[in-house]
C-alpha positions in Angstrom: 131.1 136.1 143.0 133.9 133.6 143.4 137.2 133.3 145.3 140.1 135.0 143.5 142.3 131.9 143.3 139.4 130.0 141.7 138.9 132.7 139.2 142.6 132.8 138.3 142.6 129.0 137.9 139.5 129.3 135.7 141.3 131.7 133.4 143.9 129.0 132.8 146.7 131.0 134.4 147.6 128.6 137.1 146.3 125.9 139.4 144.4 127.1 142.5 147.4 126.3 144.7 149.8 128.2 142.5 147.3 131.0 142.2 147.6 131.5 145.9 151.4 131.9 145.6 150.8 134.5 142.8 148.6 136.4 145.1 151.1 136.2 148.0 153.9 137.5 145.7 151.8 140.6 144.6 151.5 139.6 141.0 147.7 139.9 141.0 145.7 143.1 141.0 142.0 143.7 141.2 140.6 146.9 139.8 144.0 148.5 139.8 145.1 147.5 143.3 147.6 144.8 144.2 145.9 142.0 146.2 147.8 139.9 148.7 144.9 138.7 150.8 143.7 135.2 150.3 140.1 134.4 150.1 138.7 137.6 148.7 135.9 137.3 146.1 135.6 138.9 142.7 132.8 139.4 140.2 133.9 137.9 136.8 131.8 140.5 134.9 132.4 143.7 136.9 135.9 143.3 138.3 139.1 143.8 136.3 141.7 141.2 137.3 145.3 141.5 136.1 148.3 139.0 136.2 151.6 140.8 135.9 149.7 143.8 134.5 147.8 141.9 131.9 144.0 141.5 132.1 142.9 137.9 132.5 139.4 136.6 131.7 137.7 133.3 131.6 137.0 131.8 128.2 133.4 132.6 127.5 131.1 129.6 127.7 129.9 128.6 124.2 126.1 128.8 123.9 123.9 127.2 121.2 120.2 128.0 121.1 117.2 126.9 119.1 114.5 129.6 119.1 111.0 129.3 117.7 110.7 132.8 116.2 107.1 134.1 116.0 105.9 136.6 113.4 106.4 140.2 114.3 110.0 139.9 115.4 113.0 140.8 113.3 116.2 138.7 113.4 118.7 141.4 114.4 120.5 142.2 117.7 119.2 145.8 117.6 116.8 147.8 115.6 117.1 151.6 115.1 113.4 151.9 114.5 112.4 150.4 117.8 110.8 147.2 116.4 110.8 144.0 118.4 113.8 141.8 117.9 114.4 138.1 118.7 116.9 139.2 121.3 114.0 140.1 123.6 113.0 136.5 123.6 116.4 135.3 124.9 117.1 138.2 127.2 117.8 136.0 130.2 120.9 134.4 128.6 123.9 136.2 130.1 126.3 135.6 127.2 126.2 137.9 124.1 124.8 135.7 121.4 123.9 136.4 117.7 121.4 135.0 115.3 122.7 132.6 112.6 121.2 134.2 109.5 117.8 135.8 109.4 114.1 135.2 109.1 112.1 138.2 108.0 109.4 139.9 110.2 106.5 137.9 108.7 108.2 134.6 108.8 108.2 132.3 111.8 110.1 129.2 112.7 113.5 127.9 113.6 116.5 130.2 114.1 119.8 129.4 115.8 121.6 131.8 118.1 125.2 131.3 119.3 128.4 133.1 120.4 130.5 130.5 118.4 131.6 132.7 115.6 133.5 130.0 113.7 130.5 127.7 113.7 128.2 130.5 112.7 130.4 131.4 109.7 130.4 127.8 108.5 126.7 127.4 108.8 126.1 130.5 106.7 128.8 130.0 104.1 127.4 128.8 100.7 130.0 126.1 100.2 128.7 124.1 103.2 125.2 123.9 101.6 123.3 123.7 104.9 119.8 122.6 104.2 116.7 124.6 105.3 113.2 123.2 105.2 110.2 125.6 104.8 106.5 125.2 104.9 104.6 127.8 102.8 101.0 128.5 102.2 100.6 130.2 98.8 97.7 131.7 96.9 96.4 129.5 94.1 97.9 126.4 92.5 101.5 125.8 91.7 101.5 124.8 88.1 103.6 121.9 86.8 105.7 124.4 84.8 106.5 126.5 87.8 107.1 123.4 89.9 109.8 122.5 87.4 111.3 125.9 87.4 111.7 125.8 91.2 113.2 122.3 91.0 115.7 123.3 88.3 116.5 126.8 89.5 114.5 129.9 89.0 115.7 133.3 87.9 115.7 136.1 90.5 117.2 139.6 90.3 120.4 138.4 91.9 120.7 135.4 89.7 119.4 131.8 89.2 118.7 129.9 92.4 120.2 126.5 93.1 117.7 123.6 92.4 115.2 123.3 95.2 113.4 120.2 96.6 109.7 121.2 96.3 106.6 119.2 97.1 103.0 120.1 96.9 101.5 118.9 100.2 97.9 120.0 99.6 95.7 122.2 97.5 92.5 123.5 99.1 89.9 124.2 96.4 87.5 126.0 98.8 90.2 128.6 99.6 92.3 128.4 96.4 95.4 127.9 98.5 98.3 125.4 98.4 100.6 124.2 101.1 104.1 123.6 99.8 107.2 122.1 101.4 110.5 123.6 100.1 114.1 122.5 100.8 116.9 124.9 99.9 120.6 125.3 100.9 121.0 128.9 99.9 120.4 131.9 102.2 119.6 134.9 100.1 117.6 137.7 101.4 113.8 136.8 101.4 114.7 134.0 99.0 111.7 131.8 99.5 109.2 134.6 99.2 111.0 135.9 96.0 111.0 132.4 94.5 107.2 132.2 94.8 106.8 135.8 93.6 108.6 134.7 90.5 106.0 132.0 89.9 103.2 134.5 90.5 102.0 132.9 93.8 101.7 135.2 96.8 103.1 133.7 100.0 100.4 133.9 102.7 102.3 132.1 105.5 105.9 131.0 105.8 107.6 128.9 108.4 111.1 127.4 108.6 110.7 124.0 110.1 114.3 122.7 110.0 117.8 124.0 109.8 120.7 121.6 109.2 118.5 118.7 110.2 117.5 120.3 113.5 113.8 120.9 114.3 111.7 122.7 116.9 110.1 119.6 118.4 108.6 120.5 121.8 109.0 124.2 121.4 106.2 126.8 121.5 106.3 130.1 119.6 108.6 132.6 121.3 110.4 129.9 123.4 113.9 128.6 123.1 116.1 125.7 124.3 119.7 124.8 124.3 121.0 122.4 121.8 121.8 118.9 123.1 125.3 117.4 122.7 123.8 115.2 120.0 122.4 118.1 118.1 125.7 120.0 118.3 127.5 117.0 117.0 124.9 116.8 114.1 125.7 120.4 113.1 129.4 119.7 113.0 128.8 116.5 111.1 126.7 118.3 108.5 129.4 120.9 108.0 132.2 118.3 107.8 130.3 116.0 105.3 129.3 119.0 103.1 132.9 120.1 102.9 134.3 116.8 101.7 
């Protein structure tokens, strides 16, 4: 709750002092009733405040979140089948925020959430080529031929992928598994898994470690934090530089 004149000023209608004169002159209503009394309080969420008959609202605070998504959660706001969504992990944030892109149910790692629609569109638009870094554990070895296919672009049902930066981090002979690092800037549905399916290697685990240069340092699975000013500036810089 806050004083009405402070709320009016916060909406950018007038200064606090002038807001008091607007109240005195009967130009402000709360929940359909003209208010002339100074000092009353309003709830910015529940109460409807009008100036000269027009609803006024505060500009919503922009929120930027990094979440370490665990496996077993889907990256949607709601799910008609009642499955767990990542919104349950950020339920204490009062603003209505949305995930920037998706990670599938069995993939863990970094996902951004925000209510900044303009920034979200740019981060997802192919022309900005926002880089994502994944760590994958796959069954078997990745042959030199398939490594080359991934690096030059591999054919999927929806077309050839852009060249990927792929490194074989480790091969474990005892388990016949390989750990691979993969950098891409596209965002097709289940793209990384489908790329390895095309090489004949099943993906056993998949984790997104970075997005646009941001990482999850200091975060535990299922936890989130707000972006720092430096990280937000980095996102904007990535978009700007990739659009030159």
